[in-house]
N, C-alpha and C positions, 0 to 999 in steps of 0.2 A: 955719179953724177946717173938722176933719175933717166928716164926714158923722156920726161918731159925736156928738161932742160940739153936734153942731146934733142931734140927733133928742133929745139932752138935755135943751138946753134948751127945745126944744120943749116938749115931756115938761111942763114946772117954765110954763110959760104965757108966754116971753119972745117976747112979739110980734117984733122981728127975726131969731129962728130961725123962726116956724112960718113967717116971710112969706117967707122962702131955699127950706124944706122945699116952698112952695107951686108957685111961680116956678120951682121943682127939676121936678115934675112938673106940670105946666102943660106943656110940647108932650102925655103922655099924657094928660089932662087930656082935652085939644081933640080927640083926636083920638075918643075915647067915644064925646064929646058928638057928636059928626056921626054924623047919623042920613042914610040916604037922601037926604047929599050935602049936610045943609041945618044949622049949626053950631046946635045946643038949648042957650042960654040957662040952662032950669031944669036939664037932664039937666047941665048945670056945675056948678051951682052944689052941685046934689048930691054928685058925684060928692070938691067940695067939699071939702064937709061931711063922709062920709065918710072920705075924708084926713085929718080933720082927725080924728078918730071912735078912726079904730088910730094915729093915734100916740098920739090919749092911753093908750089903752088898749094897747100894746106894751110885750111886758116886752124888761128885760136884766139 
């Protein structure tokens, strides 16, 4: 499945596509959840929520 198909499926709420996108962006989310050389779990969760909101709002 290509990225466009995955994004369309995630927008419709298909759990497998949503999880695939979260896994795809996990390294970036982890990178930005590290503050002062420490991983912030709460920040990571907030970043995941923001990503999910962006997926839902993305226009194609």
